[in-house]
C-alpha positions as CSV (number, residue, x, y, z in Angstrom):
1,M,11.3,-7.9,-9.1
2,K,13.8,-5.9,-6.6
3,I,13.8,-6.8,-2.9
4,P,11.8,-4.5,-0.8
5,H,13.1,-1.7,1.1
6,G,10.6,-2.6,4.1
7,M,7.6,-4.1,4.9
8,L,4.8,-2.5,7.3
9,R,2.0,-4.0,8.6
10,I,-1.3,-2.2,8.8
11,G,-2.3,-1.0,12.5
12,Y,0.4,0.9,13.0
13,P,-1.0,5.0,15.0
14,Y,-2.8,6.9,12.3
15,V,0.0,9.8,10.5
16,N,-1.2,9.8,7.0
17,T,-4.0,8.7,4.8
18,V,-3.4,7.5,1.8
19,G,-5.8,6.1,-1.3
20,M,-9.6,6.1,-1.2
21,R,-11.5,3.0,0.3
22,R,-12.6,1.9,-3.2
23,L,-9.1,1.2,-4.4
24,T,-7.3,0.1,-1.0
25,S,-10.0,-1.4,1.0
26,C,-9.1,-4.5,3.3
27,P,-5.3,-3.7,3.0
28,I,-2.9,-6.3,4.4
29,S,0.5,-5.2,4.0
30,V,2.2,-2.0,3.0
31,V,5.6,-2.4,1.5
32,V,8.1,1.1,0.5
33,G,9.5,0.6,-2.6
34,D,13.0,2.0,-3.8
35,D,11.2,5.5,-4.0
36,P,10.4,6.5,-0.2
37,H,7.7,7.7,-1.9
38,E,5.9,5.2,-3.7
39,L,3.9,2.4,-1.6
40,H,2.8,-1.2,-2.9
41,I,-0.3,-2.1,-0.9
42,M,-1.3,-5.8,-0.5
43,C,-5.3,-5.5,-0.7
44,R,-7.2,-8.9,0.1
45,L,-10.9,-8.7,-1.7
46,E,-13.4,-11.8,-1.8
47,G,-11.7,-14.4,-3.9
48,S,-8.4,-12.5,-5.0
49,T,-5.8,-10.5,-3.9
50,N,-4.8,-7.2,-5.4
51,I,-1.8,-4.8,-5.0
52,R,-2.5,-1.3,-5.4
53,R,0.8,1.6,-6.4
54,L,0.3,4.8,-4.8
55,T,2.5,7.5,-3.6
56,L,2.5,9.7,-0.3
57,D,1.0,11.8,-3.0
58,D,-1.6,9.9,-3.2
59,E,-1.5,9.4,-7.1
60,D,-2.3,6.2,-8.5
61,K,0.8,4.6,-10.3
């Protein structure tokens, strides 16, 4: 696993919307990968946590 380029906490001012609510509900953290257009979004659900991989063009990876 590579070291993340940076980590952003949710709650910054609105700049862009990425993902649909049903895919990225309850986001906790956002990590920018090696490719600056790729995002890893950690989402908390009941009883589990998952990581969504999206691009700034809103493509699911």
